[in-house]
N, CA, C and O of each residue as an XYZ file, in Angstrom:
268
protein
N     -38.880     21.750    -21.516
C     -39.410     20.475    -21.640
C     -38.291     19.487    -21.889
O     -38.044     18.557    -21.120
N     -37.575     19.757    -23.093
C     -36.489     19.059    -23.574
C     -35.301     18.560    -22.580
O     -34.740     17.464    -22.561
N     -35.108     19.611    -21.829
C     -34.086     19.459    -20.813
C     -34.624     18.516    -19.891
O     -34.035     17.473    -19.607
N     -35.663     18.830    -19.442
C     -36.246     17.843    -18.134
C     -36.173     16.298    -18.854
O     -35.641     15.368    -18.248
N     -36.748     16.127    -20.180
C     -36.697     14.669    -20.581
C     -35.253     14.225    -20.630
O     -35.048     13.043    -20.353
N     -34.200     15.004    -20.946
C     -33.052     14.715    -20.977
C     -32.401     14.230    -19.833
O     -31.733     13.196    -19.824
N     -32.597     15.003    -18.817
C     -32.229     14.819    -17.404
C     -32.905     13.322    -16.783
O     -32.335     12.443    -16.137
N     -34.028     13.388    -17.145
C     -34.788     11.995    -16.690
C     -34.196     10.881    -17.219
O     -34.164      9.851    -16.546
N     -33.634     10.930    -18.520
C     -33.431     10.028    -19.458
C     -32.113      9.630    -18.927
O     -31.851      8.434    -18.794
N     -31.279     10.538    -18.619
C     -29.798     10.266    -17.791
C     -30.012      9.598    -16.666
O     -29.300      8.622    -16.428
N     -31.007      9.981    -15.778
C     -31.090      9.409    -14.481
C     -31.456      7.888    -14.669
O     -30.972      7.021    -13.941
N     -32.368      7.610    -15.721
C     -32.755      6.275    -15.820
C     -31.859      5.394    -16.275
O     -31.877      4.201    -15.970
N     -30.917      5.998    -17.126
C     -29.750      5.232    -17.551
C     -28.891      4.884    -16.678
O     -28.335      3.794    -16.818
N     -28.540      5.815    -15.449
C     -27.684      5.679    -14.621
C     -28.338      4.433    -13.577
O     -27.588      3.665    -12.974
N     -29.642      4.374    -13.482
C     -30.118      3.406    -12.581
C     -30.095      1.898    -13.151
O     -30.258      0.887    -12.468
N     -29.878      1.946    -14.432
C     -29.864      0.602    -15.176
C     -28.185     -0.051    -14.987
O     -27.900     -1.222    -15.235
N     -27.303      0.883    -14.550
C     -25.963      0.267    -14.545
C     -25.608     -0.503    -13.416
O     -26.031     -0.321    -12.275
N     -24.746     -1.445    -13.815
C     -24.406     -2.356    -12.765
C     -23.807     -1.683    -11.434
O     -23.202     -0.614    -11.515
N     -23.970     -2.258    -10.363
C     -23.589     -1.564     -9.009
C     -24.295     -0.742     -8.308
O     -24.029     -0.387     -7.159
N     -25.470     -0.311     -9.133
C     -26.336      0.428     -8.376
C     -26.828      0.030     -6.929
O     -26.793      0.750     -5.931
N     -27.239     -1.117     -7.011
C     -27.677     -1.613     -5.656
C     -26.491     -1.626     -4.416
O     -26.649     -1.381     -3.220
N     -25.504     -1.926     -5.001
C     -24.528     -1.945     -3.837
C     -24.250     -0.508     -3.540
O     -24.202     -0.131     -2.369
N     -24.082      0.238     -4.442
C     -23.851      1.767     -4.045
C     -24.981      2.166     -3.293
O     -24.772      2.827     -2.275
N     -26.112      1.891     -3.604
C     -27.366      2.441     -2.832
C     -27.044      2.272     -1.369
O     -26.848      3.150     -0.528
N     -27.031      1.160     -1.259
C     -26.701      0.350      0.440
C     -25.545      1.156      1.054
O     -25.630      1.736      2.136
N     -24.410      1.139      0.235
C     -23.264      1.894      0.718
C     -23.636      3.210      1.137
O     -23.416      3.548      2.300
N     -24.203      4.030      0.282
C     -24.558      5.441      0.245
C     -25.452      5.600      1.691
O     -25.182      6.419      2.570
N     -26.538      4.663      1.729
C     -27.417      4.697      2.715
C     -26.479      4.645      4.318
O     -26.540      5.398      5.290
N     -25.739      3.563      4.087
C     -25.028      3.369      5.329
C     -24.123      4.243      5.784
O     -23.946      4.337      6.999
N     -23.472      4.950      4.970
C     -22.385      6.175      5.243
C     -23.165      7.320      5.761
O     -22.914      7.891      6.822
N     -24.228      7.652      4.866
C     -25.075      8.896      5.064
C     -25.640      8.863      6.206
O     -25.831      9.924      6.800
N     -26.114      7.379      6.884
C     -26.578      7.584      8.057
C     -25.592      7.889      9.108
O     -25.903      8.619     10.049
N     -24.442      7.379      9.000
C     -23.393      7.642      9.942
C     -23.177      9.267      9.998
O     -23.056      9.844     11.079
N     -23.139      9.944      8.758
C     -22.695     11.128      8.679
C     -23.869     12.059      9.394
O     -23.659     13.021     10.133
N     -25.130     11.543      8.997
C     -26.254     12.462      9.401
C     -26.241     12.468     10.855
O     -26.390     13.534     11.452
N     -26.059     11.258     11.543
C     -25.788     11.350     12.895
C     -24.748     12.258     13.559
O     -25.018     12.918     14.563
N     -23.705     12.267     13.039
C     -22.844     13.014     13.434
C     -23.017     14.434     13.026
O     -22.473     15.268     13.750
N     -23.614     14.808     12.093
C     -23.787     16.295     11.812
C     -24.942     16.854     12.560
O     -24.992     18.049     12.853
N     -26.034     15.851     12.926
C     -27.027     16.518     13.731
C     -26.144     16.720     15.235
O     -26.122     17.778     15.862
N     -25.586     15.724     15.557
C     -25.033     16.011     16.882
C     -24.130     17.106     17.158
O     -23.914     17.573     18.276
N     -23.575     17.516     15.978
C     -22.551     18.697     15.861
C     -23.075     20.182     15.571
O     -22.401     21.208     15.660
N     -24.639     20.061     15.147
C     -25.587     21.076     14.787
C     -25.277     21.577     13.553
O     -25.255     22.795     13.371
N     -25.002     20.694     12.570
C     -24.580     21.200     11.237
C     -25.872     21.467     10.501
O     -26.751     20.648     10.772
N     -26.209     22.413      9.631
C     -27.434     22.659      9.132
C     -27.883     21.774      8.038
O     -27.051     21.524      7.166
N     -28.887     21.337      7.958
C     -29.628     20.461      6.899
C     -28.875     20.418      5.438
O     -28.377     19.476      4.821
N     -29.001     21.904      5.114
C     -28.492     22.062      3.681
C     -27.001     21.478      3.550
O     -26.693     20.681      2.664
N     -26.121     21.948      4.507
C     -24.809     21.558      4.466
C     -24.664     20.208      4.655
O     -23.885     19.627      3.899
N     -25.313     19.503      5.599
C     -25.396     18.292      5.671
C     -25.594     17.301      4.278
O     -25.064     16.225      4.002
N     -26.599     18.144      3.516
C     -26.741     17.394      2.369
C     -25.697     17.593      1.432
O     -25.488     16.728      0.581
N     -24.967     18.703      1.487
C     -23.694     18.849      0.513
C     -22.543     17.838      0.988
O     -21.782     17.348      0.154
N     -22.441     17.546      2.328
C     -21.340     16.530      2.760
C     -21.789     15.222      2.274
O     -20.964     14.492      1.723
N     -23.118     14.810      2.430
C     -23.575     13.519      1.859
C     -23.376     13.410      0.515
O     -22.997     12.319      0.089
N     -23.598     14.541     -0.435
C     -23.132     14.279     -1.821
C     -21.882     14.040     -2.261
O     -21.700     13.229     -3.169
N     -20.829     14.731     -1.663
C     -19.512     14.392     -1.739
C     -18.970     13.286     -1.352
O     -18.000     12.901     -2.005
N     -19.401     12.519     -0.271
C     -19.179     11.367      0.345
C     -19.826     10.382     -0.478
O     -19.257      9.296     -0.591
N     -21.127     10.608     -1.187
C     -21.626      9.455     -1.888
C     -20.661      9.276     -3.151
O     -20.480      8.115     -3.519
N     -20.013     10.315     -3.861
C     -19.415     10.472     -5.063
C     -17.935      9.511     -4.655
O     -17.568      8.640     -5.444
N     -17.291      9.730     -3.582
C     -16.168      9.048     -3.079
C     -16.476      7.576     -2.829
O     -15.689      6.703     -3.195
N     -17.748      7.269     -2.134
C     -17.894      5.749     -2.000
C     -18.202      5.119     -3.297
O     -17.690      4.027     -3.543
N     -19.017      5.711     -4.193
C     -19.144      5.178     -5.353
C     -18.014      5.068     -6.291
O     -17.893      4.086     -7.024
N     -17.215      6.016     -6.286
C     -16.030      5.629     -7.039
C     -15.079      4.353     -6.550
O     -14.390      3.643     -7.283
N     -15.239      4.257     -5.070
C     -14.348      3.126     -4.512
C     -15.060      1.589     -4.946
O     -14.391      0.556     -4.900
N     -16.329      1.603     -5.317
C     -16.924      0.435     -5.679
C     -16.558     -0.013     -7.170
O     -16.727      0.727     -8.139
N     -16.062     -1.243     -7.243
C     -15.837     -1.673     -8.719
C     -17.009     -1.616     -9.437
O     -18.008     -2.151     -8.958
N     -17.069     -0.993    -10.632
C     -18.503     -0.961    -11.446
C     -19.185      0.117    -11.122
O     -20.121      0.311    -11.898
N     -19.051      1.129    -10.027
C     -19.782      2.092     -9.348
C     -19.804      3.276    -10.652
O     -19.175      3.351    -11.707
N     -20.650      3.972    -10.134
C     -20.980      5.251    -10.920
C     -20.255      6.413    -10.589
O     -20.475      7.468    -11.184
């Protein structure tokens, strides 16, 4: 239970950081394009999710104040 509380606390702390709104919009835009390309190529959903995670990290690191 303590681990769950710690994880939720960390997520809430991240939500309060500056740049999250911009990051969310950028992630959504990039992920939409990736999802379309992956679906067209027949990439399995779990692999598409992994691609999105890696891409989100890169996009967020390129945003000033990003997480």
